[in-house]
N, C-alpha and C positions, 0 to 999 in steps of 0.2 A: 218775485222771483218763483215763491213756492209752486203759485198756481201754473206759471208757465210751464216748471218741471213737470207737473202732475197732467198737464194738459198735453204734452209730447209723450209721456210714457206710458198714461193709461190705455190711450188707443192700439198702442204694440201689445200689450197684455189681454187685452179682452174686447168685445165688442159693446160699446157704450151707445146708449140712446138717452136721450132726455127729452121729458115732456114737462110742460108748466101751464097752470090755470092762469097765468097772468104773461101778456107779450111782453117781452122787452127784457132788460138787465133788473135786479132785484133793487128797490127802491134804496137811496142812500140812506142810512141811519136806521136801517132796519136788523132785526136778529133772526137769522137762519137757524132752526132747530132741526136736527137732523137725526135719525136714529144710529147707533152705534152698534157694527156688528163684527168687525173685523179690524186689524191692525191697516189693511189696504184700504177702508173706505174714506178715511179722510181725502186720500189721494182720487179716489173716484168722484167724491162730492166735489172737490177743488177744480177738477177735469170737466165736470158737468156745469158747475157754475161758470165758469171761462167761456165756454160755449154761449152762455146766455149774456155776456157782456159784465160778468160781476166778479171781483177779486176781493173775496172778504179776508178779516184777520179771524186767525182761529183760537180759539181758547183749548189750550191741551194742557196735558199734564206736564209739568215742571221739570221732569227728568230727561225730557227730550232735549231741552236746552242744555244738555251735558254730552249730547251725542256728538262726536266730531263731525263737521260740514255740516250737518242739520242744524246743529244749535246757532252756527252764523247765520245760517239761511232765516232760520225763526226770528232773531234777535234784527237783521237786518229789513226784515219784512213788518216788523211791529206787531208780530202777533203774543199773544197774552198766554204767561205761564200760569198754571195753576196750581199752588203748593196745598194739594190735598192733605187734611187731616192735620193742619199746621194752623198758628195764629195769622199767618199771611194768606190764607186762603180767601178770607173777603177782600183783600186788596185785590184780586182778580176781576171782581165785579165792578169794582171802582175804576180801573183800567179800561174795562169793557165799556162803561157807559160812556168815559172821556171819547173811546173810539166812534162810539154813536153820536156823541155830540159834535164830533168834528167830520159827520158825514159818511163813516166808514161802515161798512157791513159787518157784522159780528157772527161766525160761526159758532155754535154750542151745541154740545151733546148733552142732552137731558138727562140721559141714564147715568152719567159720569163715569162708565167704565163699560168693559165689554162683558157679553153673556159669557156663562159657565163651559156652555157645552161644547165639546170640541170637534164634532164633525162637522160636515159643510151646508149642511141644514141652514136656511134662514128663517127665523121665528118672529114674531111680533116683537116690537119694543117692549123692554121691562120696566120696573117702575122708575120715574123719573124723581130727581133731587129737587129740590125747592131753588135752585140757583137760578135757573130759567126765568120763573115766575118773579123772582124779587129783582134781578135783573130788569125785566119788564116793566113792574112797577116803579122801579126807581128812575128809569130813564123815560117811560111812556112811549117806547118804540114798537113800531107792530113787529109781529112775529110772524114769520114766513114757515110754515111746517115743510119738510123735506122729508122723503123716503127714498132708501136705496135698496136695492137688490143684486145678487150677486157677487159681492165682494167676498162672501166667506169661500168662493170657488177660487178666488185667488190666492187667499191666505185665512188658515183655519187651523188647529190642532196645535199639537207640539213645535217646538224650534225646527226639528227637521223636516215635519211636514210642512210648515210655513215655507222654509228654502226652496223644496222640492215645487210646491205649488207656484212660486213665483218663478221659477227656473223653467217651468214646463207650460207656462199660461200663454207665451208667443205660439205654441203648437195647438193647445187647446183652444183658446181663444174663446173663453166662457162670455156669456151675455150678462152685461152688466146695465142696468136701469136706473136712471134717477126720476124723479117726479116732486116738481114744487106745488103746492097748493096756495090755494089763495090767502094774503095777509090777513093776521087777525088780531084784534088787540084782547089781550087776557084781562078778564075782568073777574071780581069777588075775591075773597082771601086766598092767601099763598097756597092752601090745598087745594081750592075749588081752581085755581087759575092753573096749578100744577096738572090737575088734571084733565082740563081742556086741554093744554098744549099736548101732553100724552096721546089724546083721543085724535087730536089734530094731525101728529106726526104718524100715528097708525093709520091712519085712513089713506096717509099720503105713500106708505109703506105698502099697503095693500094694493094699492094702484101701480104703484113699481112692480110689484111682483106679478100682477096680470100681463103689464107690458113685457115682462122677463119670461113670460111663458111658462110661469113657476118656477122660481129660480132654485127652489131645493130640488125639482125633477132633473134640472139639467148638469149634465156629467162631461 
């Protein structure tokens, strides 16, 4: 349901384009690792993946499950809450590994949070946490790097600016682009695997930025 909603709503808000280095849907049992730049980018990513025939389960902060309506959609879709900073945080990786073993595609944000700058510029992905590398090692699943550009033109800054951004997006229709790189298997220790994943996602993001015409220059 979440992917269907995103697939309907995002094209109304902006001009979404998608490229992929591998034809067809993401292979079942894969991890999609995306850069996280905006509250809007999960919708952009889900809409793009749906175009490619993939509807993943999403690992997201557990607070979203308390949001009316959205929480119900997340529970119904089998998405995975991450209780950051608590003893329950590790359980999210166990749930993700089970989803992968069942043939689901899991979407994870390696940075584990949003960038701190408040303007609409897109910048390269920040430091990755180790959860992605640990999930890949535990499950043996391939990692598909995903870069997205333009979501900050939909939503960035403080609450008032974000609401204004969503409200005016159908008129502005900013360029949005998502690029999927080739799958890879992370090797080495956790530190090395985390660095490899961040490099691959950054490369995919740079490709998305080029396709988007330099997203930080679009107004």
